[in-house]
Structures are given as structure tokens and as C-alpha cells.
ZALUM-485577 format. One line per 3 residues: number of its first residue (from 1); for each residue x, y, z of N, C-alpha, C. Coordinates in Angstrom, 3 decimals. Each point is the difference from the previous one (the first is absolute). Last residue first. Example, Ala and Ser with C-alpha at 12.3 -4.5 7.8 and 13.67 -1.06 7.14 Angstrom:
2
2> 12.850/-2.250/7.080/0.820/1.190/0.060/-0.770/1.090/0.730 ~ 0.290/-5.720/-0.070/-0.890/1.190/0.000/0.900/1.200/0.000
# end
This chain:
215
215> 12.549/31.916/-5.548/0.648/1.143/0.665/1.279/0.408/-0.756 ~ -2.750/-3.836/-1.147/-0.516/1.261/-0.521/0.668/1.224/0.612 ~ 0.974/-4.501/1.439/0.457/0.172/-1.379/-0.395/1.369/-0.541
212> -1.490/-1.313/4.292/1.442/0.253/0.015/0.534/0.268/-1.410 ~ -4.539/-1.217/0.486/0.227/1.337/0.548/1.493/0.355/0.011 ~ -1.317/-4.337/-1.278/-0.355/0.978/-1.035/0.234/1.417/0.479
209> 0.577/-3.473/3.084/1.062/-0.042/-1.007/-0.275/1.008/-1.113 ~ -3.296/-0.574/3.269/1.167/0.659/0.575/1.154/0.043/-0.990 ~ -3.868/-2.394/-1.187/-0.263/1.432/-0.020/1.181/0.784/0.572
206> 0.184/-4.696/0.192/0.088/0.454/-1.388/-0.216/1.505/-0.095 ~ -0.578/-2.090/4.179/1.412/0.044/-0.375/0.174/0.511/-1.425 ~ -4.363/-0.715/1.501/0.594/1.119/0.737/1.474/0.151/-0.355
203> -2.291/-3.704/-1.695/-0.446/1.219/-0.680/0.602/1.233/0.671 ~ 0.760/-4.173/2.004/0.745/0.079/-1.257/-0.383/1.247/-0.792 ~ -2.352/-0.921/3.969/1.384/0.352/0.312/0.813/0.153/-1.277
200> -4.364/-1.557/-0.443/-0.016/1.411/0.409/1.413/0.480/0.323 ~ -0.639/-4.552/-0.910/-0.113/0.786/-1.226/0.000/1.496/0.321 ~ 0.016/-3.005/3.595/1.278/-0.048/-0.705/-0.047/0.806/-1.288
197> -4.020/-0.327/2.536/1.048/0.681/0.758/1.311/0.047/-0.781 ~ -3.622/-2.464/-1.778/-0.272/1.441/-0.075/1.096/0.789/0.712 ~ 0.218/-4.660/0.341/0.249/0.421/-1.385/-0.203/1.499/-0.156
194> -1.095/-2.014/4.107/1.447/0.087/-0.165/0.358/0.465/-1.407 ~ -4.531/-0.812/0.958/0.475/1.183/0.724/1.507/0.182/-0.166 ~ -1.996/-3.905/-1.797/-0.418/1.186/-0.747/0.540/1.272/0.660
191> 0.678/-4.010/2.263/0.798/0.008/-1.222/-0.307/1.214/-0.849 ~ -2.594/-0.764/3.832/1.341/0.447/0.370/0.925/0.039/-1.213 ~ -4.360/-1.695/-0.599/-0.072/1.420/0.354/1.389/0.544/0.330
188> -0.345/-4.606/-0.785/-0.260/0.747/-1.227/-0.011/1.498/0.274 ~ 0.373/-3.000/3.634/1.222/-0.003/-0.803/-0.153/0.853/-1.251 ~ -3.806/-0.684/2.710/0.979/0.851/0.690/1.281/0.110/-0.821
185> -3.378/-3.006/-1.290/-0.324/1.372/-0.409/1.001/0.975/0.627 ~ 1.953/-4.811/-0.522/-1.157/0.589/0.659/-0.277/1.374/-0.607 ~ 2.481/-4.308/-2.568/0.160/1.192/0.813/-1.324/0.386/0.644
182> 0.446/-3.929/-2.590/1.426/0.266/0.141/0.268/1.180/0.921 ~ -4.228/-2.141/-1.754/0.371/-0.118/1.414/1.508/0.136/0.209 ~ -2.579/0.659/-4.125/0.732/-1.262/0.134/0.412/-0.270/1.444
179> -2.271/3.991/-1.233/-0.871/-1.067/-0.502/0.667/-1.368/0.076 ~ 2.375/3.995/1.119/-0.951/-0.365/1.057/-0.937/-1.114/-0.447 ~ 3.296/1.626/-3.018/0.724/-0.326/1.231/-0.929/-0.403/1.134
176> -1.565/1.576/-4.309/0.395/-1.412/0.018/0.695/-0.381/1.302 ~ -1.245/4.552/-1.002/-1.124/-0.833/0.444/0.411/-1.463/0.137 ~ 3.165/2.985/-1.784/-0.235/0.299/1.418/-1.139/-0.848/0.565
173> 0.871/-0.320/-4.628/1.112/-0.552/0.775/-0.225/0.215/1.495 ~ -3.046/1.950/-3.008/-0.165/-1.457/0.043/1.101/-0.654/0.828 ~ 0.271/4.642/-0.787/-1.134/-0.293/0.876/-0.187/-1.511/0.150
170> 3.235/1.512/-3.065/0.431/0.248/1.380/-1.109/-0.334/0.992 ~ -1.036/-0.258/-4.580/0.958/-1.045/0.368/0.429/0.152/1.457 ~ -2.689/3.365/-1.795/-0.763/-1.235/0.176/0.898/-1.144/0.428
167> 2.014/4.066/-1.122/-0.745/0.146/1.244/-0.811/-1.246/0.308 ~ 2.235/0.282/-4.105/0.925/-0.289/1.095/-0.659/0.176/1.361 ~ -2.652/0.972/-3.841/0.504/-1.372/-0.080/0.890/-0.339/1.190
164> -1.617/4.435/-0.489/-1.107/-0.914/0.296/0.501/-1.441/0.048 ~ 3.040/3.320/-1.291/-0.337/0.127/1.415/-1.101/-0.979/0.391 ~ 1.205/0.259/-4.532/1.068/-0.600/0.785/-0.278/0.071/1.488
161> -2.983/2.152/-2.986/-0.092/-1.461/-0.134/1.069/-0.690/0.858 ~ 0.084/4.748/-0.169/-1.216/-0.499/0.666/-0.086/-1.511/-0.041 ~ 4.905/1.640/-0.494/-1.233/0.628/-0.438/-1.183/-0.615/0.720
158> 5.217/0.288/1.985/-1.021/-0.755/-0.725/-1.150/0.881/-0.448 ~ 3.858/1.093/2.864/0.540/-0.351/-1.315/-1.051/-0.641/-0.901 ~ -0.625/1.286/4.657/0.140/1.207/-0.809/0.528/-0.286/-1.402
155> -0.527/-3.702/3.129/-1.246/0.729/-0.204/0.125/1.186/-0.952 ~ 3.402/-3.380/1.846/-0.520/-0.042/-1.365/-1.011/1.091/-0.307 ~ 1.785/-0.582/4.386/1.106/0.327/-0.897/-0.482/0.103/-1.442
152> -2.996/-1.470/3.295/0.238/1.431/0.142/1.129/0.463/-0.920 ~ -0.821/-4.580/0.202/-1.142/0.653/-0.637/0.161/1.517/0.070 ~ 3.141/-2.624/2.246/0.212/-0.041/-1.452/-1.164/0.640/-0.747
149> -0.318/-0.358/4.675/1.116/0.889/-0.338/0.212/0.036/-1.507 ~ -3.204/-3.026/1.677/-0.464/1.384/0.058/1.111/0.987/-0.322 ~ 1.020/-4.680/0.158/-1.003/0.271/-1.028/-0.386/1.467/-0.019
146> 2.808/-1.560/3.438/0.718/0.118/-1.271/-0.965/0.327/-1.129 ~ -1.941/-0.763/4.269/0.888/1.163/0.003/0.673/0.201/-1.350 ~ -2.664/-3.888/0.733/-0.790/1.223/-0.161/0.901/1.221/-0.102
143> 2.093/-4.087/0.819/-0.736/-0.153/-1.253/-0.765/1.294/-0.303 ~ 2.092/-0.485/4.144/0.917/0.460/-1.045/-0.632/-0.137/-1.380 ~ -2.416/0.698/4.906/0.103/-0.904/-1.141/0.936/0.585/-1.046
140> 0.648/1.171/5.310/-0.922/0.250/-1.111/0.234/-0.990/-1.151 ~ -0.061/-2.571/2.927/-0.484/1.379/0.172/1.163/0.982/0.099 ~ 0.446/-4.924/-0.513/-1.102/0.385/-0.879/-0.393/1.477/0.055
137> 3.011/-4.098/1.951/0.591/1.193/-0.625/-0.982/0.590/-1.017 ~ -1.443/-4.803/0.774/0.743/0.853/0.926/0.638/1.148/-0.779 ~ -2.457/-4.313/-1.439/-0.847/1.135/0.411/0.658/0.843/1.090
134> 2.717/-2.817/-4.017/-0.669/-0.217/1.275/-0.837/1.225/0.380 ~ 1.748/-2.163/-4.719/-0.138/1.302/0.655/-0.796/-0.166/1.282 ~ 0.907/-3.700/-2.908/1.254/0.760/-0.116/-0.042/1.336/0.735
131> -3.792/-3.038/-0.074/1.171/-0.795/0.393/1.272/0.842/0.028 ~ -4.167/1.813/-1.498/-0.042/-0.233/1.441/1.241/-0.748/0.485 ~ -0.589/0.586/-4.627/0.350/1.266/0.653/0.026/-0.167/1.513
128> -1.512/-3.643/-2.491/1.436/0.204/-0.218/0.474/1.280/0.691 ~ -4.591/-0.928/-0.031/0.700/-0.909/0.913/1.514/0.149/-0.135 ~ -2.643/2.384/-3.022/-0.133/0.559/1.349/0.735/-0.883/1.010
125> -0.279/-1.526/-4.401/0.936/1.117/0.106/-0.054/0.639/1.384 ~ -3.087/-3.382/-1.026/1.345/-0.570/0.113/1.052/1.097/0.139 ~ -4.428/1.303/-0.821/0.124/-0.551/1.349/1.384/-0.593/0.229
122> -1.059/1.550/-4.326/0.110/1.107/0.947/0.192/-0.500/1.424 ~ -0.767/-3.190/-3.477/1.309/0.625/-0.091/0.175/1.109/1.035 ~ -3.490/-3.783/1.348/0.248/0.745/-1.233/1.360/0.684/0.064
119> -2.377/-2.580/3.452/1.064/-0.700/-0.725/0.319/0.689/-1.323 ~ -2.223/1.519/5.286/-0.130/-0.221/-1.436/1.184/-0.726/-0.612 ~ -0.506/1.526/4.733/-0.552/-1.305/-0.346/-0.011/-0.301/-1.501
116> 2.724/2.936/4.090/-0.459/0.169/-1.375/-0.416/-1.367/-0.523 ~ 0.223/2.138/5.171/0.422/-1.094/-0.865/-0.606/0.190/-1.385 ~ 0.899/4.374/2.879/-0.853/-1.178/0.074/0.575/-1.093/-0.901
113> 1.941/4.839/2.682/-0.024/-0.979/-1.082/-0.935/-1.172/0.297 ~ 1.239/3.876/2.916/-1.184/0.114/-0.849/-0.157/-1.137/-0.997 ~ 3.142/2.148/3.701/-0.623/-1.300/0.245/-1.299/-0.047/-0.793
110> 5.099/2.977/0.048/-1.436/-0.147/-0.206/-0.458/-1.386/0.410 ~ 4.430/3.796/1.167/-0.510/-1.208/-0.624/-1.511/-0.002/-0.084 ~ 5.168/2.981/1.164/-1.457/-0.101/0.009/-0.450/-1.265/-0.721
107> 4.684/2.452/2.615/-0.574/-0.964/-0.954/-1.513/-0.123/0.163 ~ 3.857/3.523/1.299/-1.387/-0.203/0.415/-0.688/-0.938/-1.000 ~ 4.639/1.021/-0.436/-0.164/0.380/1.409/-1.423/-0.219/0.510
104> 1.237/-1.099/-4.540/1.046/-0.575/0.837/-0.235/0.292/1.483 ~ -2.823/1.843/-3.412/-0.225/-1.441/0.132/0.995/-0.622/0.978 ~ 0.650/4.475/-1.141/-1.161/-0.147/0.874/-0.325/-1.465/0.218
101> 3.371/1.030/-3.052/0.464/0.297/1.358/-1.143/-0.151/1.010 ~ -1.082/-0.437/-4.507/0.807/-1.143/0.425/0.542/0.208/1.410 ~ -2.349/3.582/-1.982/-0.885/-1.120/0.320/0.774/-1.215/0.476
98> 2.384/3.833/-1.523/-0.712/0.291/1.247/-0.854/-1.192/0.430 ~ 2.063/-0.305/-4.174/0.999/-0.083/1.070/-0.649/0.264/1.356 ~ -2.708/0.571/-3.782/0.319/-1.413/0.202/1.000/-0.171/1.135
95> -1.171/4.393/-1.376/-1.103/-0.672/0.683/0.282/-1.457/0.288 ~ 3.187/2.510/-2.479/-0.111/0.525/1.358/-1.093/-0.703/0.793 ~ 0.456/-1.034/-4.587/1.096/-0.560/0.790/-0.087/0.476/1.453
92> -3.076/1.840/-3.047/-0.263/-1.418/0.215/1.072/-0.634/0.881 ~ 0.513/4.466/-1.404/-1.106/-0.094/0.964/-0.281/-1.458/0.350 ~ 3.180/0.777/-3.354/0.503/0.444/1.293/-1.056/-0.091/1.085
89> -1.227/-0.882/-4.437/0.820/-1.096/0.515/0.553/0.360/1.376 ~ -2.435/3.306/-2.349/-0.854/-1.096/0.445/0.788/-1.144/0.616 ~ 2.437/3.596/-1.802/-0.851/0.505/1.068/-0.865/-1.124/0.563
86> 2.648/-0.870/-3.743/0.800/0.047/1.222/-0.803/0.542/1.170 ~ -2.117/-0.124/-4.237/0.312/-1.353/0.455/0.751/0.048/1.322 ~ -0.809/3.998/-2.247/-1.202/-0.487/0.672/0.218/-1.405/0.546
83> 3.422/1.840/-2.600/-0.127/0.738/1.265/-1.201/-0.478/0.805 ~ 0.687/-1.802/-4.369/0.986/-0.489/0.965/-0.101/0.724/1.336 ~ -3.387/-1.112/-4.037/0.274/1.169/0.846/0.929/-0.432/1.125
80> -1.156/-3.017/-3.661/-0.753/1.199/-0.385/0.349/1.246/0.806 ~ 1.937/-4.539/0.560/0.103/0.336/-1.417/-0.660/1.324/-0.352 ~ -0.157/-1.779/4.457/1.415/0.123/-0.371/0.131/0.506/-1.431
77> -4.277/-1.061/1.599/0.464/1.280/0.505/1.483/0.223/-0.317 ~ -1.936/-4.136/-1.153/-0.643/1.070/-0.781/0.505/1.365/0.445 ~ 1.308/-3.739/2.479/0.713/0.069/-1.273/-0.580/1.083/-0.898
74> -2.177/-0.822/4.085/1.340/0.520/0.246/0.788/0.149/-1.302 ~ -4.275/-2.034/-0.153/-0.104/1.432/0.302/1.385/0.609/0.188 ~ -0.217/-4.648/-0.599/-0.427/0.668/-1.229/-0.080/1.517/0.208
71> 0.927/-2.882/3.698/1.160/0.241/-0.871/-0.367/0.701/-1.293 ~ -3.697/-0.896/2.886/1.025/0.825/0.663/1.233/0.198/-0.883 ~ -3.573/-2.948/-1.383/-0.329/1.421/-0.120/1.090/0.884/0.580
68> 0.202/-4.773/0.407/0.261/0.429/-1.378/-0.196/1.506/-0.150 ~ -0.902/-2.125/4.102/1.405/-0.299/-0.262/0.402/0.305/-1.447 ~ -4.556/0.414/1.495/0.845/1.037/0.610/1.466/-0.197/-0.346
65> -3.396/-3.236/-0.992/0.267/0.973/-1.046/0.860/1.160/0.485 ~ -1.688/-3.287/2.976/1.205/-0.447/-0.696/0.375/0.978/-1.111 ~ -3.915/1.014/2.263/1.051/-0.095/1.022/1.323/-0.425/-0.642
62> -4.042/0.156/-2.570/0.667/1.302/0.175/1.118/-0.046/1.032 ~ -2.143/-4.162/-0.577/0.442/0.505/-1.308/0.626/1.389/0.123 ~ -2.141/-2.339/3.634/1.412/-0.326/-0.158/0.541/0.538/-1.325
59> -4.603/0.127/1.443/0.786/1.200/0.274/1.497/-0.266/-0.103 ~ -3.404/-3.416/-0.286/0.283/0.655/-1.283/0.816/1.280/0.176 ~ -1.711/-2.563/3.728/1.238/-0.546/-0.559/0.375/0.660/-1.323
56> -2.771/1.818/4.295/-0.201/-0.192/-1.441/1.309/-0.472/-0.619 ~ -2.900/1.106/5.069/1.180/-0.554/-0.653/-0.316/-0.229/-1.470 ~ -2.409/3.902/3.106/-0.030/-1.398/-0.442/1.331/-0.436/-0.597
53> -1.273/3.725/3.918/0.597/-0.083/-1.346/0.033/-1.459/-0.428 ~ -1.416/1.650/4.353/-1.026/0.245/-1.011/0.533/-0.093/-1.428 ~ 2.724/-0.419/4.019/-0.977/-1.091/0.025/-1.067/0.150/-1.088
50> 3.371/3.344/0.891/0.522/-1.136/-0.761/-1.009/-1.146/-0.092 ~ -0.609/4.012/2.673/-0.426/0.103/-1.399/0.447/-1.196/-0.827 ~ 1.333/0.650/4.616/-1.337/-0.588/-0.168/-0.482/0.051/-1.446
47> 5.309/-0.122/0.760/-1.080/0.774/0.603/-1.341/-0.639/-0.323 ~ 5.877/-1.164/0.334/-1.287/-0.057/-0.674/-1.082/0.764/0.771 ~ 4.856/-0.920/1.004/-0.447/1.347/-0.360/-1.378/0.004/-0.673
44> 3.722/-2.984/3.530/-1.103/-0.077/-0.955/-0.554/1.395/-0.267 ~ 5.048/-1.461/1.433/-1.140/0.756/0.488/-1.095/-0.063/-1.062 ~ 4.260/-3.639/1.214/-0.539/1.052/-0.857/-1.201/0.668/0.661
41> 4.894/-3.055/1.224/-1.421/0.250/0.292/-0.493/1.175/-0.840 ~ 3.976/-2.999/-1.955/-0.217/1.044/1.007/-1.487/0.111/0.299 ~ 3.945/-2.661/-3.303/-1.072/-0.349/0.951/-0.123/1.029/1.119
38> 1.722/0.357/-5.262/0.463/0.267/1.355/-1.131/-0.276/0.987 ~ -0.174/-0.140/-4.883/0.457/-1.253/0.611/0.543/0.193/1.404 ~ -1.593/3.660/-2.704/-1.055/-1.002/-0.067/0.376/-1.269/0.759
35> 3.193/3.470/-0.521/-1.032/0.376/0.969/-1.123/-1.037/0.031 ~ 3.359/-0.539/-3.219/0.556/-0.228/1.340/-1.026/0.339/1.080 ~ -1.124/0.930/-4.480/0.047/-1.441/0.241/0.533/-0.332/1.379
32> 0.050/4.477/-1.456/-1.369/-0.423/0.297/-0.038/-1.497/0.304 ~ 4.135/1.817/-1.351/-0.401/0.524/1.316/-1.397/-0.474/0.388 ~ 1.590/-1.140/-4.315/0.806/-0.661/1.038/-0.446/0.438/1.394
29> -1.956/2.105/-3.712/-0.480/-1.371/0.118/0.772/-0.762/1.079 ~ 1.385/4.425/-1.055/-1.311/-0.016/0.664/-0.488/-1.420/0.226 ~ 3.939/0.658/-2.496/0.212/0.276/1.416/-1.292/-0.040/0.792
26> -0.291/-0.426/-4.639/0.667/-1.181/0.552/0.245/0.182/1.494 ~ -1.740/3.633/-2.360/-1.012/-1.040/0.181/0.611/-1.284/0.552 ~ 2.934/3.626/-1.036/-0.880/0.317/1.121/-1.007/-1.115/0.249
23> 2.842/-0.374/-3.735/0.751/-0.156/1.248/-0.894/0.265/1.213 ~ -1.853/0.773/-4.251/0.239/-1.434/0.199/0.715/-0.243/1.326 ~ -0.707/4.483/-1.379/-1.255/-0.660/0.380/0.226/-1.473/0.313
20> 3.652/2.453/-1.664/-0.338/0.437/1.358/-1.269/-0.680/0.487 ~ 1.265/-0.631/-4.449/0.877/-0.759/0.893/-0.303/0.351/1.455 ~ -2.268/2.506/-3.166/-0.484/-1.385/-0.035/0.846/-0.881/0.911
17> 1.172/4.653/-0.605/-1.216/-0.222/0.796/-0.465/-1.454/0.032 ~ 4.468/2.844/-1.086/-0.388/-1.401/-0.193/-1.255/-0.332/0.820 ~ 2.119/4.351/-0.007/0.285/-0.435/-1.368/-0.555/-1.392/-0.293
14> -0.240/1.980/4.349/-0.922/0.668/-0.913/0.209/-0.427/-1.443 ~ 3.004/-1.577/3.293/-1.337/-0.569/0.227/-0.995/0.594/-0.982 ~ 4.318/1.773/0.065/-0.008/-1.328/-0.616/-1.360/-0.665/0.149
11> 0.677/4.144/2.136/0.003/0.164/-1.450/-0.058/-1.328/-0.727 ~ 0.468/0.034/4.672/-1.351/0.397/-0.385/-0.110/0.169/-1.507 ~ 4.247/-0.859/1.749/-0.855/-1.181/0.151/-1.426/0.321/-0.429
8> 3.051/3.551/0.087/0.343/-0.949/-1.055/-0.907/-1.228/0.040 ~ -0.378/3.198/3.431/-0.505/0.553/-1.255/0.262/-0.955/-1.158 ~ 1.798/-1.025/4.214/-1.452/-0.159/0.009/-0.605/0.467/-1.313
5> 4.569/0.731/0.633/-0.268/-1.425/-0.186/-1.501/-0.258/-0.041 ~ 1.364/4.356/1.001/0.338/-0.319/-1.385/-0.306/-1.462/-0.301 ~ -0.454/1.484/4.394/-1.072/0.546/-0.815/0.223/-0.324/-1.469
2> 3.350/-1.212/3.051/-1.199/-0.802/0.210/-1.138/0.477/-0.890 ~ 3.982/2.535/-0.025/0.199/-1.299/-0.639/-1.242/-0.872/0.131
# end
């Protein structure tokens, strides 16, 4: 009975990927918001390389662009390759859940932010980001992790131009996290490593499923 119920629930989830994404993102935002507002001592994770990275308020453009690129990639995969979508979405969910649990038991933080002096649009946007996103719960960087998982999900579905375009976008997003003092190099490296790990696990599971089907 339990297995039958699980199968039914999984079937319903697979039938409604967009609703599943919305529900998951709402749950993620609630959990992340609670962690952000939980007063706890944090472990600084910055390194000496951070001192050599200049601040660039213009990097806020790809940083904010992430919030458009991520749903665009997910919706594209839903419409073009449902199996590939679930593989990438599963890897992303697994990494996010792991990261939130890590944030809960080992909170991390930064001491890199400087006072933003400009009055232009980019500077104002950076100040807004600083207000709503505290320099805590940073390692690994979810900005980087999600970007790299989705890039890996897309990669085999794209031609040369698509790979170049999305690769450039992903590179700009990852760079923006350190150029805005939102993350340390450590966070970026760990986010990239987690993406490779979760994608490798998802590929291993896919190969195992193919082997079972072929038997």
C-alpha cells in the first residue's frame, strides 16, 4: 500500500512539473528566509584571494539576471525534454536541500562588504540586495550551484551558439557573486564542486535506470 501511494504521488508530481517547481521554490524561500533571520554565530569562510577581487557595481546586472535565467532554463527543459528536466531538477533539489541543512548546522558568513558610494542605478540595486540578503549562509553558494547544475542540464541540448551564449551567462553570474562581495572564492568553488557532485549522481542514477530497462 505504501509503495502504491508513493507511486501515485510521484506520478502526479511528474504530470505537473510547473506546479512542482512553484511549490518547491516557495518552500525553499521560506526555509532560506528563516535561516537568514535566525540569530546564530557564523563561521567566516573568506580567503586571501578575496582581497584581490575588485568591487564592481555593474556586476549586479548578471547577478539579478540569474532570477530570470533560472526559470527560463527550467521552462525550456520542461517543454523540450521532460526526462532531462527531471534529471536536472532532481540534482538541483538534492543540492539545495543538502545546502540548507548545512546552513542550519554549520552557518557561514562573510566580512567582505564595503560601503557602496555611487548614486547610479547599479549602486542603488546593490544596496537593495545588501538590505534583503545578509552576508550569512553563503558556503556553498547556491547562486553558483544552481547556475552550474542548470548549465550541465542544458549542455547536451544546445548547439555551439547556445553553449557559447549560456556558458557566457553562467560565467558572468558566477563572477558577479564575488564582484559584488556577496560571496567568497571559497563559496564559488564549493558551489561548483557540489554541482558537479550532484550532476554526477544524477547521471549515475540515469545510467542505472537505463540498464534496468535494457535487461
